[in-house]
Phi, psi and omega in degrees: 000128181282144181262090183278147181230160175292147174289142173213162180297334179295334182263000187302313183298316179297310182297316181293334178298326176281314184296320179296326183278325190232011189273356175059025179059029179270140177293338176287342180256056186223126177303318182300313180294321177299319180290315183291327184259025183293339176286336181266307185261335182046056181293134174243156183228156173216129180237124177202140174054042176079017180230135174253125178249138176236123176258125178270075190296335178291343179259353180286144175227174178299120180090006180215129176242129185245130183230160160276157177298140185297149181255110181188175174293152185301324182295343179266353185298316179305318179293316181298317181293322178296319180294318178296317179299320179292322179297314178298317181296328180294341176259010182054044186234152172289153181256132177223139169254125178202133345281157181230139181279165177299323179300316179289327175300322178298320177295321177301314181292329180289317187258343176221061188303131176073007186271346186236144169270123184252127178233135178290143176235076188302324183297340182258003175297140184254145183259115182240132184234153169289140180297329179298317180300311183287335181282324187247343173049049182282154172093166184298322184294339180259008185301317181296322178296316179297321180297318178300317181291318179297321178295318177300312182300320179290318184293326186241026180304127180077000184244358181233158176210157182239129177242140175268149174217162181178258188249014179282147178246068182238164178298320180297316180294320177299323178294318180297313180299319177298317178297318180297316181294323176293316178299315181299320179296319179291320178300316181291317181300324181291348182245021184298332183271356183286152181299326184268021186300321181298320177294321179293326178294318177295318178299320179301319178297319180295320179296312181295324178294316179299317181289325177297321183253029188300329180292316181288330184264003178057044180290140172225136184203178177227150175237129183255120180251138174232125182054036176084352180253146179292125181256346180170166180208161172206148177205162179203195177203159180294140173242357171196181181295334184236016181219135176244141183257130177274114184273319184213149177206117182222138180217163176281108186292349177281353178254108183301133177084003187298320182287324177296321179292316179300313179301313183293317181293322177296318180296321179297322176292316186289327190292347175286344184232327189243142177280324186234153174235123177264119180256021168064192186274171172256350177054026177082006178280117189302314181296322179292320179297316180298317181296316182291320178293330183296340177270006175053075182303140176284330177224126168257101185283097186289146182235153183219166170248125180243115182243128181293134180290153178299000000 
């Protein structure tokens, strides 16, 4: 039986050493996301003998134990999978991996052939782009994005500015964070009557938590001002040495091109350090899926549910 523990900032370095090495640039394989979404997934961890195990206790039910695929070198996978199967069995529960990538599904079939029922989970597929693509928007397919940005630049020439924020402890950064939190509160208030308000309320809590702990979580972001007022913001954090995850992006929809500019400015900042930008899942939201696909992802990181057969 594995001895799972609560996530804490004291364990961040240890956990990230595994996630950076074996996490496949997935936003689900991120200490920051595990910490921010602990009310939803309540991820617990156990590290022993060169293997990191994650239990998604928030998804567990009577008779079902849900895990992330173990993080370790391939030669340790047969042992890790056997231990996880034994852990689930000790609770008289079925074993499930969720979400699991196609690459990890291949390992399951290699080391436990025919033992799992595999189902695609399209809503959890992640959209990953090269930072160079989003920063420079080259080619015919990106022409419309460039046009939106050019129109914004002409319309607000001399009236807008972009500020970076992250882990600085300066008066300017404190002012920016205050502006972002005020903007976020107004953005949320304007959507109080929407059907998805409860989900937006939970997202708001995650955003404020990320900004509160931005130094510990290595948050990096941009704030876009027009005529001295905040028009939008976006921020993320590293999930590997060469990939940054976009956690939040909000803009004033009355300002044409604001989202294209936010996306582009974040990419320009990121491309000096990161090869890839992960813009996460669409969760089955049609408009979000259309928007993410319109940027032509370089990698659509497919996700699955793997449940051990009886």
